[in-house]
DRENPA-452305 format. One line per 10 residues: number of its first residue (from 1); their letters; for each residue x, y, z of N, C-alpha, C, O. Coordinates in steps of 0.02 Angstrom, whole numbers, plus 50000, padded with zeros to 5 digits. Example, Ala and Ser with C-alpha at 12.3 -4.5 7.8 and 13.67 -1.06 7.14 Angstrom:
1) AS) 50660/49716/50390/50615/49775/50390/50660/49835/50390/50712/49834/50423; 50642/49888/50354/50684/49947/50357/50645/50002/50394/50670/50057/50402
***
This chain:
1) MHPVVDLRSD) 49916/51701/51561/49921/51705/51493/49893/51638/51446/49914/51582/51458; 49850/51649/51398/49817/51596/51366/49863/51581/51313/49895/51622/51279; 49862/51498/51308/49898/51476/51264/49889/51492/51184/49832/51507/51167; 49935/51490/51138/49922/51504/51081/49880/51455/51056/49880/51398/51079; 49831/51480/50993/49794/51441/50965/49812/51435/50891/49803/51482/50852; 49842/51369/50871/49885/51359/50823/49841/51321/50765/49834/51261/50775; 49817/51344/50714/49773/51317/50677/49794/51302/50612/49754/51292/50567; 49864/51298/50604/49902/51283/50543/49891/51204/50525/49893/51189/50465; 49884/51173/50556/49880/51094/50554/49860/51051/50611/49863/51080/50665; 49839/50987/50611/49846/50946/50667/49905/50917/50670/49908/50865/50703
11) TVTRPGVAMR) 49959/50939/50638/50034/50911/50660/50070/50951/50706/50124/50933/50731; 50036/51016/50718/50068/51049/50786/50060/51026/50856/50090/51048/50904; 50011/50974/50857/50003/50950/50930/50065/50924/50970/50108/50888/50944; 50066/50949/51041/50138/50922/51077/50107/50874/51120/50048/50879/51138; 50150/50823/51138/50120/50753/51180/50104/50800/51255/50138/50841/51284; 50040/50771/51267/50039/50794/51349/50070/50753/51401/50108/50705/51392; 50048/50776/51458/50104/50745/51522/50085/50674/51515/50137/50642/51505; 50031/50635/51515/50017/50578/51519/50060/50549/51463/50095/50501/51480; 50064/50573/51391/50091/50540/51334/50173/50532/51357/50204/50480/51355; 50203/50607/51381/50264/50605/51389/50281/50548/51453/50339/50525/51456
21) RAMQQAEVGD) 50240/50531/51494/50260/50492/51533/50259/50412/51525/50287/50372/51563; 50219/50396/51466/50217/50343/51440/50283/50330/51392/50312/50276/51385; 50302/50395/51358/50370/50387/51330/50429/50379/51374/50475/50340/51361; 50425/50410/51419/50487/50396/51475/50493/50337/51491/50544/50305/51477; 50446/50314/51521/50426/50230/51547/50419/50186/51488/50385/50136/51495; 50442/50196/51436/50435/50139/51383/50485/50113/51390/50537/50142/51407; 50478/50026/51374/50527/49976/51370/50548/49974/51298/50506/49969/51253; 50615/49977/51285/50640/49986/51218/50699/49923/51219/50722/49894/51268; 50711/49913/51158/50749/49859/51131/50775/49891/51058/50771/49952/51050; 50801/49849/51006/50818/49859/50950/50780/49846/50897/50782/49791/50868
31) DVFGDDPTVN) 50742/49895/50880/50695/49876/50827/50704/49847/50763/50660/49813/50736; 50780/49864/50729/50803/49838/50678/50807/49760/50684/50789/49723/50638; 50830/49738/50744/50820/49678/50761/50756/49632/50774/50750/49571/50781; 50705/49696/50775/50639/49652/50792/50629/49653/50854/50570/49640/50866; 50669/49664/50915/50675/49654/50978/50646/49715/51029/50650/49710/51090; 50615/49777/50993/50580/49837/51027/50523/49801/51054/50483/49785/51010; 50501/49778/51125/50452/49771/51131/50376/49812/51133/50318/49790/51135; 50407/49890/51131/50347/49923/51140/50326/49941/51060/50268/49960/51047; 50365/49937/51019/50357/49940/50949/50321/49878/50921/50283/49884/50873; 50332/49820/50952/50299/49764/50928/50231/49771/50952/50185/49770/50911
41) RLQARAAQML) 50218/49777/51017/50152/49795/51040/50114/49841/51005/50053/49832/50997; 50150/49901/50978/50105/49946/50930/50085/49920/50880/50025/49908/50871; 50130/49907/50839/50112/49852/50782/50054/49818/50786/50006/49831/50750; 50054/49765/50841/50006/49709/50849/49936/49740/50856/49884/49720/50829; 49944/49792/50898/49898/49833/50933/49850/49864/50876/49789/49857/50875; 49887/49899/50831/49867/49931/50769/49826/49878/50722/49767/49884/50706; 49869/49827/50702/49847/49771/50655/49778/49748/50691/49727/49748/50655; 49772/49730/50757/49709/49702/50770/49662/49754/50766/49610/49734/50741; 49661/49813/50782/49611/49879/50796/49604/49872/50725/49552/49840/50719; 49628/49883/50665/49615/49894/50594/49600/49829/50565/49575/49836/50510
51) GFEAALLFPT) 49606/49771/50582/49594/49712/50549/49634/49692/50491/49608/49677/50437; 49696/49692/50500/49753/49679/50459/49795/49616/50497/49779/49592/50551; 49844/49598/50461/49880/49541/50484/49942/49566/50530/49961/49544/50584; 49965/49617/50491/50017/49668/50521/50023/49728/50508/49986/49755/50467; 50064/49756/50535/50076/49828/50540/50171/49841/50540/50214/49804/50565; 50177/49894/50509/50252/49918/50526/50245/49992/50536/50204/50029/50510; 50294/50006/50580/50305/50084/50595/50356/50111/50559/50415/50092/50560; 50330/50166/50522/50383/50217/50497/50374/50268/50533/50327/50275/50573; 50434/50321/50519/50434/50395/50553/50375/50443/50527/50342/50480/50563; 50369/50437/50460/50338/50475/50442/50276/50447/50383/50282/50396/50348
61) GTQSNLGALM) 50224/50488/50384/50168/50464/50323/50202/50476/50264/50182/50432/50226; 50241/50511/50235/50278/50521/50168/50308/50466/50161/50294/50433/50111; 50357/50439/50209/50392/50366/50196/50356/50315/50197/50376/50264/50169; 50286/50316/50233/50249/50255/50236/50210/50237/50174/50194/50181/50157; 50196/50305/50137/50146/50292/50073/50203/50285/50018/50188/50260/49964; 50256/50302/50029/50302/50284/49976/50336/50212/49987/50357/50181/49938; 50342/50186/50048/50352/50120/50057/50297/50067/50035/50308/50010/50014; 50234/50099/50045/50185/50064/50014/50185/50054/49928/50179/50001/49898; 50193/50112/49904/50210/50121/49821/50250/50068/49809/50233/50020/49774; 50319/50077/49847/50370/50025/49813/50367/49961/49827/50403/49919/49800
71) THCGRGDEVI) 50320/49947/49873/50314/49870/49879/50261/49839/49835/50259/49780/49819; 50218/49886/49819/50153/49861/49792/50189/49862/49703/50171/49816/49666; 50238/49917/49674/50265/49918/49612/50326/49916/49594/50367/49946/49628; 50344/49884/49543/50426/49885/49529/50422/49937/49489/50371/49969/49475; 50491/49950/49464/50514/50004/49425/50483/49993/49338/50490/49946/49298; 50447/50062/49333/50413/50060/49273/50339/50043/49286/50300/50046/49239; 50320/50027/49346/50240/50010/49356/50202/50084/49363/50231/50138/49371; 50134/50073/49359/50100/50140/49362/50042/50130/49420/50006/50082/49427; 50044/50187/49458/49991/50200/49506/49949/50251/49479/49974/50300/49453; 49877/50240/49484/49829/50293/49472/49802/50310/49541/49788/50274/49589
81) LGQEAHTYRY) 49800/50380/49533/49785/50418/49601/49748/50490/49590/49750/50507/49531; 49724/50525/49624/49703/50586/49616/49755/50636/49611/49813/50631/49631; 49724/50695/49579/49766/50756/49573/49793/50779/49643/49850/50793/49658; 49725/50779/49689/49722/50811/49753/49761/50769/49798/49781/50795/49850; 49779/50689/49782/49809/50656/49833/49886/50683/49867/49938/50695/49836; 49878/50686/49927/49946/50682/49954/49999/50662/49935/50049/50697/49939; 49998/50595/49909/50043/50553/49883/50071/50572/49816/50122/50550/49790; 50021/50624/49789/50044/50642/49719/50068/50717/49719/50114/50742/49686; 50030/50745/49761/50034/50822/49756/50106/50845/49810/50155/50880/49797; 50089/50809/49868/50139/50842/49924/50185/50795/49951/50197/50793/50012
91) EAGGGAVLGS) 50213/50753/49903/50263/50699/49931/50317/50712/49887/50345/50660/49868; 50340/50762/49867/50400/50770/49833/50425/50745/49768/50479/50754/49740; 50364/50703/49744/50373/50655/49691/50409/50592/49701/50435/50562/49654; 50411/50574/49758/50444/50524/49774/50448/50452/49756/50499/50418/49755; 50372/50432/49738/50369/50378/49696/50402/50369/49643/50432/50316/49632; 50401/50434/49591/50437/50430/49535/50510/50430/49534/50546/50399/49495; 50529/50472/49588/50613/50485/49595/50649/50433/49614/50703/50417/49590; 50609/50396/49674/50656/50361/49716/50615/50291/49700/50636/50241/49729; 50565/50283/49663/50534/50206/49656/50535/50187/49587/50531/50128/49570; 50539/50242/49542/50536/50228/49463/50471/50207/49451/50461/50166/49406
101) IQPQPLANRP) 50419/50231/49490/50345/50233/49484/50310/50288/49442/50309/50347/49458; 50283/50262/49390/50248/50313/49341/50171/50343/49389/50130/50301/49408; 50165/50400/49399/50093/50406/49423/50052/50436/49377/50068/50482/49339; 49978/50399/49380/49933/50414/49329/49874/50453/49363/49831/50423/49395; 49873/50538/49353/49847/50558/49408/49776/50572/49378/49776/50575/49316; 49713/50581/49411/49660/50593/49396/49618/50649/49422/49629/50660/49482; 49578/50683/49397/49535/50738/49422/49498/50715/49482/49451/50677/49470; 49509/50732/49550/49459/50735/49600/49389/50764/49588/49380/50817/49559; 49349/50730/49608/49279/50759/49598/49256/50790/49654/49274/50760/49705; 49214/50850/49666/49205/50895/49719/49212/50849/49792/49242/50872/49841
111) DGTLDLAQVE) 49186/50795/49790/49176/50756/49859/49235/50713/49871/49235/50663/49907; 49284/50736/49841/49360/50693/49853/49368/50641/49816/49425/50621/49803; 49304/50605/49788/49325/50537/49753/49351/50538/49681/49350/50593/49653; 49374/50480/49644/49386/50475/49570/49324/50458/49542/49280/50432/49575; 49317/50474/49471/49267/50432/49448/49288/50379/49426/49340/50379/49394; 49249/50310/49438/49287/50251/49425/49270/50226/49354/49286/50168/49341; 49242/50258/49313/49244/50259/49239/49302/50282/49213/49331/50244/49176; 49333/50353/49227/49405/50377/49222/49452/50324/49240/49489/50298/49198; 49452/50305/49307/49488/50258/49324/49493/50192/49292/49549/50165/49291; 49444/50163/49268/49446/50100/49222/49476/50132/49158/49518/50094/49134
121) AAIKPDDAHF) 49470/50176/49130/49489/50202/49056/49572/50206/49074/49613/50180/49036; 49589/50237/49127/49668/50243/49127/49708/50185/49138/49769/50188/49133; 49679/50132/49151/49710/50065/49156/49733/50048/49093/49693/50039/49047; 49814/50040/49082/49849/50025/49023/49830/49960/48999/49809/49916/49037; 49838/49953/48933/49835/49870/48914/49900/49844/48928/49951/49870/48950; 49885/49775/48906/49949/49736/48929/49996/49733/48853/49998/49684/48816; 50027/49788/48843/50060/49802/48794/50133/49837/48815/50136/49880/48858; 50191/49815/48780/50248/49840/48797/50268/49916/48784/50323/49937/48801; 50226/49952/48757/50220/50019/48736/50208/50058/48794/50227/50116/48801; 50168/50017/48846/50143/50061/48907/50176/50016/48967/50198/49959/48971
131) ARTRLLALEN) 50167/50081/49017/50179/50063/49085/50121/50010/49104/50065/50008/49079; 50149/49967/49157/50114/49924/49177/50060/49944/49238/50086/49954/49293; 49992/49951/49233/49948/49982/49282/49961/49937/49351/49938/49880/49343; 49983/49946/49401/49985/49896/49447/49942/49913/49514/49922/49864/49546; 49926/49980/49540/49897/50000/49596/49849/50073/49589/49859/50124/49556; 49792/50055/49637/49760/50113/49642/49749/50137/49704/49719/50105/49747; 49776/50199/49714/49791/50242/49782/49732/50290/49787/49713/50329/49744; 49703/50277/49854/49641/50322/49866/49663/50344/49932/49705/50314/49965; 49632/50402/49951/49625/50432/50013/49569/50463/50052/49527/50499/50027; 49572/50446/50122/49522/50467/50161/49555/50470/50229/49590/50427/50255
141) TIGGRAIGRG) 49531/50549/50265/49497/50593/50225/49543/50622/50173/49604/50614/50176; 49508/50664/50117/49556/50696/50090/49518/50772/50086/49457/50784/50089; 49573/50816/50077/49553/50885/50088/49493/50894/50156/49442/50927/50150; 49510/50861/50211/49454/50863/50251/49386/50836/50232/49339/50848/50269; 49378/50804/50184/49320/50767/50159/49320/50694/50177/49369/50660/50162; 49263/50665/50213/49249/50595/50225/49223/50561/50165/49170/50580/50138; 49260/50508/50141/49228/50473/50079/49186/50409/50128/49205/50390/50184; 49132/50385/50094/49093/50329/50134/49105/50272/50110/49128/50265/50054; 49089/50220/50152/49111/50147/50127/49084/50124/50060/49116/50080/50029; 49024/50153/50033/49000/50139/49968/49031/50134/49913/49019/50096/49867
151) YFDEALALAK) 49078/50182/49918/49108/50218/49851/49177/50157/49853/49195/50128/49802; 49205/50147/49915/49256/50105/49921/49234/50031/49905/49277/49995/49879; 49190/50011/49916/49165/49949/49894/49164/49944/49807/49192/49899/49776; 49129/49994/49780/49149/49985/49707/49201/50000/49686/49214/49973/49632; 49254/50046/49712/49317/50058/49693/49364/49995/49701/49404/49983/49656; 49361/49955/49755/49378/49893/49776/49367/49836/49723/49413/49803/49698; 49298/49828/49707/49279/49786/49658/49309/49785/49595/49327/49736/49562; 49314/49872/49576/49349/49879/49505/49425/49851/49501/49455/49823/49455; 49444/49868/49562/49528/49841/49565/49532/49775/49561/49576/49752/49524; 49490/49730/49596/49500/49665/49594/49492/49629/49534/49525/49580/49517
161) RRGLATHLDG) 49434/49661/49494/49414/49643/49415/49466/49651/49384/49483/49604/49348; 49508/49708/49386/49553/49724/49348/49624/49702/49363/49672/49714/49326; 49627/49666/49424/49695/49635/49437/49748/49701/49478/49807/49689/49491; 49721/49761/49493/49759/49813/49542/49758/49793/49615/49712/49762/49642; 49809/49811/49642/49827/49813/49722/49789/49883/49726/49777/49926/49683; 49776/49879/49791/49743/49945/49821/49779/49976/49882/49792/49936/49927; 49795/50032/49889/49820/50062/49941/49783/50123/49957/49770/50167/49916; 49762/50120/50045/49744/50181/50045/49764/50234/50096/49771/50215/50154; 49776/50298/50083/49818/50345/50124/49764/50361/50179/49716/50397/50166; 49772/50335/50238/49720/50341/50272/49761/50382/50348/49763/50366/50408
171) ARLFNAAAKL) 49782/50425/50319/49826/50474/50380/49784/50504/50418/49808/50517/50473; 49715/50524/50407/49664/50543/50455/49614/50489/50446/49556/50508/50433; 49623/50433/50450/49572/50371/50441/49512/50387/50498/49451/50390/50489; 49550/50396/50558/49499/50408/50624/49447/50473/50609/49387/50470/50625; 49474/50526/50579/49431/50575/50568/49364/50555/50533/49305/50567/50546; 49399/50515/50473/49343/50494/50419/49290/50451/50460/49230/50466/50455; 49309/50397/50501/49278/50362/50526/49229/50389/50582/49173/50363/50589; 49252/50446/50624/49206/50480/50662/49161/50519/50631/49104/50519/50655; 49170/50549/50588/49121/50579/50542/49074/50539/50508/49018/50560/50495; 49095/50476/50491/49045/50442/50462/48999/50387/50518/48952/50350/50504
181) GMQARDLCRG) 49026/50397/50568/48998/50353/50618/49005/50285/50610/48956/50249/50602; 49079/50256/50611/49082/50189/50597/49137/50170/50621/49165/50215/50652; 49163/50125/50621/49234/50091/50657/49284/50093/50591/49265/50081/50534; 49345/50108/50608/49390/50129/50567/49416/50062/50522/49444/50066/50467; 49403/50002/50555/49431/49955/50539/49367/49927/50467/49379/49892/50418; 49316/49950/50483/49264/49939/50441/49264/49985/50365/49240/49972/50309; 49299/50042/50390/49319/50091/50327/49358/50066/50278/49347/50063/50218; 49414/50047/50315/49469/50008/50267/49474/49942/50256/49521/49914/50229; 49418/49915/50281/49424/49850/50258/49437/49832/50175/49424/49875/50133; 49458/49775/50158/49474/49764/50089/49529/49786/50054/49549/49755/50004
191) FDSVSVCLSK) 49562/49845/50079/49622/49866/50054/49680/49814/50063/49677/49766/50101; 49732/49828/50022/49788/49781/50023/49836/49810/50072/49877/49774/50101; 49830/49883/50082/49873/49909/50132/49831/49961/50155/49775/49966/50132; 49855/50008/50205/49837/50071/50224/49892/50100/50271/49924/50069/50313; 49896/50153/50258/49951/50205/50303/49894/50253/50342/49848/50287/50317; 49913/50244/50413/49881/50285/50459/49922/50323/50511/49962/50296/50550; 49911/50381/50508/49957/50420/50548/49945/50435/50614/49887/50446/50630; 49999/50439/50665/49984/50436/50730/49999/50525/50747/49975/50546/50800; 50028/50563/50714/50050/50635/50732/50000/50682/50715/50011/50742/50725; 49943/50662/50688/49895/50712/50671/49842/50714/50719/49852/50728/50778
201) GLGAPAGTLL) 49780/50700/50693/49738/50684/50744/49734/50657/50816/49700/50677/50863; 49774/50610/50813/49796/50570/50872/49855/50605/50915/49858/50595/50976; 49896/50643/50886/49934/50692/50943/49997/50666/50951/50040/50704/50974; 50015/50608/50937/50076/50577/50934/50137/50629/50907/50129/50661/50855; 50195/50633/50945/50245/50670/50896/50276/50653/50818/50292/50689/50770; 50277/50582/50830/50283/50563/50771/50268/50496/50749/50247/50461/50795; 50273/50458/50679/50253/50405/50672/50191/50385/50618/50140/50418/50612; 50200/50348/50594/50138/50325/50544/50148/50231/50546/50199/50200/50559; 50094/50208/50531/50085/50137/50516/50072/50121/50459/50029/50152/50429; 50104/50071/50432/50075/50046/50366/50051/49975/50391/50083/49936/50426
211) LGSAEFVGRA) 49996/49968/50369/49968/49896/50382/49953/49853/50310/49948/49879/50254; 49947/49790/50321/49934/49735/50275/49940/49668/50288/49940/49638/50342; 49943/49650/50238/49959/49556/50247/50026/49551/50277/50069/49595/50273; 50032/49479/50315/50111/49477/50353/50162/49473/50286/50221/49493/50289; 50141/49455/50246/50178/49440/50176/50200/49517/50147/50258/49532/50132; 50143/49563/50142/50173/49626/50119/50202/49667/50164/50234/49716/50143; 50197/49653/50240/50236/49682/50283/50309/49664/50279/50356/49704/50285; 50312/49596/50267/50380/49579/50271/50414/49612/50210/50467/49640/50222; 50391/49613/50145/50418/49646/50091/50423/49734/50108/50474/49763/50088; 50381/49765/50137/50383/49836/50155/50456/49849/50197/50494/49896/50188
221) KRVRKMLGGT) 50465/49794/50244/50522/49798/50293/50576/49825/50250/50596/49883/50254; 50602/49770/50201/50655/49795/50159/50653/49855/50132/50705/49887/50131; 50598/49881/50106/50592/49946/50080/50597/50003/50132/50616/50061/50123; 50580/49979/50179/50583/50039/50231/50658/50035/50253/50685/50090/50255; 50692/49990/50267/50766/49984/50267/50799/50027/50211/50837/50074/50224; 50782/50009/50150/50808/50055/50092/50803/50121/50091/50850/50156/50072; 50736/50152/50116/50722/50211/50125/50760/50256/50186/50750/50316/50196; 50805/50213/50226/50815/50237/50290/50766/50251/50343/50761/50303/50376; 50732/50199/50346/50668/50217/50389/50668/50175/50468/50632/50184/50517; 50715/50133/50459/50735/50081/50510/50758/50130/50575/50795/50179/50565
231) MRQSGVLAAA) 50738/50115/50633/50747/50152/50689/50775/50106/50734/50765/50048/50717; 50812/50114/50793/50835/50067/50848/50789/50079/50896/50732/50058/50884; 50801/50113/50960/50765/50100/51024/50702/50167/51003/50700/50226/51021; 50661/50129/50963/50598/50165/50938/50542/50162/50978/50490/50192/50966; 50554/50121/51032/50491/50111/51078/50472/50169/51115/50417/50172/51142; 50520/50223/51119/50511/50287/51148/50449/50335/51101/50414/50377/51129; 50444/50320/51035/50398/50348/50987/50337/50300/50989/50280/50324/50987; 50346/50242/50993/50290/50188/50985/50248/50194/51044/50189/50180/51040; 50280/50218/51107/50240/50218/51170/50195/50279/51168/50140/50281/51194; 50227/50332/51133/50170/50393/51117/50112/50366/51057/50054/50387/51065
241) GLYALEHNVA) 50122/50332/51013/50073/50298/50976/50022/50255/51010/49962/50269/51007; 50046/50203/51042/50000/50171/51085/49955/50204/51135/49897/50189/51151; 49992/50254/51157/49951/50288/51204/49887/50329/51151/49826/50321/51154; 49925/50372/51105/49872/50395/51051/49805/50337/51041/49746/50347/51054; 49827/50294/51022/49775/50248/51002/49724/50217/51061/49666/50202/51048; 49749/50213/51117/49709/50183/51169/49668/50237/51206/49621/50226/51243; 49698/50305/51186/49666/50363/51227/49635/50433/51182/49598/50480/51198; 49670/50414/51117/49638/50501/51073/49600/50477/51013/49605/50508/50960; 49563/50422/51018/49533/50407/50955/49455/50432/50970/49420/50460/50927; 49437/50421/51026/49377/50436/51032/49354/50515/51032/49304/50537/51003
251) RIAEDHVNAD) 49397/50550/51068/49404/50613/51078/49408/50652/51011/49401/50713/51016; 49418/50628/50952/49420/50665/50877/49366/50701/50864/49369/50760/50846; 49302/50663/50874/49258/50700/50869/49229/50761/50894/49181/50792/50869; 49269/50778/50955/49276/50846/50981/49306/50891/50923/49279/50945/50912; 49346/50877/50894/49388/50929/50849/49341/50932/50792/49351/50979/50754; 49295/50895/50778/49234/50908/50723/49189/50959/50748/49181/51009/50713; 49162/50955/50794/49129/50997/50841/49158/51071/50847/49122/51121/50838; 49216/51074/50859/49246/51131/50855/49251/51164/50793/49227/51220/50786; 49284/51132/50743/49274/51146/50676/49213/51175/50649/49221/51224/50612; 49154/51153/50659/49093/51174/50647/49077/51233/50679/49043/51275/50650
261) RLAAGLGQLP) 49099/51242/50745/49084/51297/50788/49127/51364/50738/49097/51415/50722; 49186/51351/50723/49231/51398/50699/49211/51409/50626/49223/51466/50608; 49187/51372/50583/49155/51371/50522/49092/51418/50532/49087/51462/50489; 49051/51417/50575/48995/51464/50587/49008/51521/50612/48975/51571/50595; 49055/51524/50654/49075/51599/50679/49100/51634/50617/49077/51690/50607; 49150/51606/50567/49180/51640/50530/49127/51656/50468/49146/51700/50429; 49074/51629/50457/49022/51639/50420/48996/51697/50432/48993/51734/50383; 48973/51719/50485/48962/51771/50504/49002/51847/50492/48976/51901/50507; 49049/51841/50472/49094/51891/50460/49089/51919/50384/49088/51881/50336; 49087/51983/50380/49065/52015/50300/49130/51994/50257/49187/51998/50279
271) GLQVEPAQTN) 49116/51975/50202/49164/51961/50146/49207/51892/50154/49253/51881/50114; 49193/51850/50201/49225/51778/50195/49181/51738/50163/49121/51748/50173; 49194/51701/50133/49162/51629/50104/49195/51570/50150/49253/51550/50150; 49148/51554/50183/49164/51485/50220/49134/51431/50184/49080/51439/50156; 49171/51368/50183/49137/51303/50164/49127/51264/50212/49176/51245/50245; 49069/51247/50225/49053/51190/50286/49109/51141/50301/49143/51117/50256; 49118/51126/50364/49174/51082/50391/49149/51013/50384/49093/51002/50407; 49175/50972/50359/49149/50914/50373/49194/50855/50427/49177/50799/50446; 49253/50894/50442/49287/50847/50483/49307/50904/50530/49266/50934/50564; 49390/50919/50528/49424/50951/50579/49453/51012/50523/49503/51044/50539
281) MVFVRVPAGK) 49423/51023/50465/49461/51067/50434/49405/51123/50404/49350/51106/50382; 49429/51193/50407/49376/51223/50380/49422/51274/50321/49476/51299/50335; 49395/51279/50270/49425/51318/50212/49386/51384/50213/49325/51389/50217; 49429/51435/50210/49395/51498/50201/49428/51540/50136/49487/51531/50119; 49390/51579/50109/49412/51617/50057/49413/51691/50083/49360/51717/50102; 49465/51720/50085/49473/51797/50113/49485/51835/50040/49525/51817/49996; 49446/51882/50037/49465/51934/49995/49523/51958/49994/49554/51964/50046; 49554/51978/49930/49609/51997/49894/49637/52053/49937/49697/52057/49950; 49581/52105/49962/49605/52171/49985/49610/52152/50063/49642/52193/50095; 49589/52103/50094/49583/52091/50157/49632/52048/50190/49632/52044/50252
291) LAGLSEYLLR) 49687/52007/50142/49730/51963/50164/49801/51990/50185/49839/51953/50216; 49819/52050/50168/49881/52074/50194/49876/52092/50257/49825/52124/50270; 49913/52080/50302/49908/52090/50367/49871/52067/50411/49864/52095/50465; 49835/51999/50389/49780/51955/50435/49833/51907/50474/49832/51912/50535; 49865/51875/50453/49906/51835/50492/49948/51868/50549/49958/51841/50604; 49972/51931/50531/50017/51960/50589/49963/51992/50624/49975/52006/50682; 49904/52007/50600/49859/52041/50666/49836/51985/50729/49835/51990/50790; 49818/51928/50678/49804/51858/50724/49849/51831/50774/49834/51811/50830; 49913/51833/50743/49976/51814/50785/49998/51873/50840/50041/51855/50880; 49978/51930/50845/49974/51977/50904/49926/51951/50944/49939/51963/51003
301) RGVVVLPGAR) 49864/51914/50934/49824/51902/50984/49819/51828/50990/49767/51799/51008; 49873/51798/50975/49890/51719/50987/49857/51678/50955/49842/51626/50984; 49834/51689/50884/49813/51645/50845/49851/51629/50781/49859/51678/50744; 49876/51572/50759/49929/51550/50709/49890/51524/50657/49848/51480/50668; 49901/51550/50590/49875/51530/50531/49919/51517/50482/49975/51537/50495; 49912/51488/50423/49955/51486/50378/49895/51533/50320/49839/51513/50303; 49923/51591/50303/49889/51635/50250/49884/51617/50177/49924/51591/50138; 49828/51637/50171/49812/51622/50085/49742/51646/50059/49700/51665/50099; 49734/51644/50012/49677/51665/49980/49618/51605/49998/49562/51619/50020; 49637/51553/49987/49599/51490/50021/49615/51471/50079/49636/51413/50075
311) MRLVTHLDVD) 49617/51491/50131/49639/51474/50192/49615/51417/50219/49554/51407/50214; 49655/51370/50253/49641/51317/50288/49649/51310/50358/49707/51301/50376; 49595/51311/50411/49608/51310/50473/49588/51239/50509/49539/51209/50487; 49622/51216/50557/49627/51148/50569/49619/51136/50641/49664/51156/50679; 49574/51108/50663/49559/51100/50749/49602/51027/50748/49620/50987/50704; 49608/51032/50824/49644/50959/50852/49652/50971/50919/49635/51025/50944; 49677/50926/50952/49675/50912/51016/49703/50978/51070/49685/50987/51128; 49743/51011/51039/49774/51070/51073/49728/51141/51068/49742/51193/51099; 49672/51133/51025/49620/51180/51015/49563/51162/51051/49529/51114/51031; 49549/51190/51098/49486/51181/51135/49418/51227/51117/49427/51270/51074
321) AAGVERALAA) 49359/51223/51142/49311/51271/51119/49329/51328/51140/49312/51372/51101; 49369/51355/51207/49380/51422/51221/49446/51445/51174/49464/51504/51176; 49475/51404/51139/49520/51425/51085/49489/51448/51032/49507/51500/51005; 49440/51415/51012/49403/51425/50948/49366/51491/50949/49357/51524/50897; 49342/51512/51018/49316/51563/51025/49371/51638/51028/49360/51695/51006; 49422/51616/51056/49469/51662/51051/49490/51672/50983/49508/51728/50968; 49492/51621/50936/49509/51648/50868/49444/51673/50832/49452/51715/50787; 49396/51658/50844/49343/51696/50803/49333/51773/50836/49304/51816/50802; 49356/51785/50892/49363/51860/50925/49432/51887/50883/49434/51947/50872; 49474/51855/50865/49536/51897/50834/49512/51905/50769/49511/51963/50751
331) FGGYFALT) 49489/51857/50723/49451/51863/50666/49407/51913/50656/49404/51949/50606; 49359/51912/50720/49310/51967/50710/49351/52041/50727/49327/52091/50701; 49397/52047/50760/49425/52116/50765/49464/52128/50713/49468/52188/50703; 49495/52095/50673/49520/52104/50622/49466/52138/50561/49474/52191/50531; 49428/52103/50555/49376/52131/50491/49334/52177/50523/49292/52198/50484; 49330/52200/50579/49288/52266/50609/49331/52312/50586/49303/52357/50555; 49403/52317/50590/49437/52365/50579/49461/52378/50494/49480/52433/50473; 49455/52322/50458/49455/52335/50398/49406/52330/50351/49418/52346/50293
***
């Protein structure tokens, strides 16, 4: 029996035998007291790998981003970010609800960037009538699109000139680096903080790292405690993260190859509008008359998707080339019938 081809997200991956072994054998302590050796090794390894002084393990990316916002901003402060940003759109308004931070969302351009002239125009004057603009938060990748270093150089220069701190939601930072052919540390260089997810393309079961200066991470520890994100013998999870950093970074490019193959194959089917894959995400527009019944048909053939008029299909380490071919065969069978 073939394994299920789950294209809903790269968060659905399951730890393999070697990762499970690393988790089972992990040396643990109490991370609230700072003496879990595996957590400490993970944080030190990530900081060295990405060029920061320190790193802090959070349970989730949502909490890591919120921790960054609350460390950079006080009550009544403002963050500028994109309308499509995960931090703005998909994290339940936590910055506003829990941090009393005002979001100032701007429209993302087709390539995922923000217009820097609009960013500068959105910075509030130093006047008691306005929220204090404190932070510029960007994202890479965003909607599967990788943003190049040249744009970030300009954005960071603007932020520095206007006295803003900078945060990068790099949940899929390694996907962006693989697409652009550069080291992840070079892609996030200059940001005051970056959040990197271990449970997406890297395949760990949970965990996100927030990186920054030692002083910033020290303050973020207090925020993490406030948010309920401190864990005790979390070396079990940290071991999975260490394994992911050491074994699953280079192979991310395979997911991009598989996404390209998936996009090319779907593009041959009548009625589908397929956007070229940039990294590990394929976006497909399905005609309204063809949508009903599609996900059920695919599921019966071992392919799992999230249905929608603009469907996102995500490749990852649990979807190999054979799985892509099975998915294409299932899509092809459906559209041949309808």
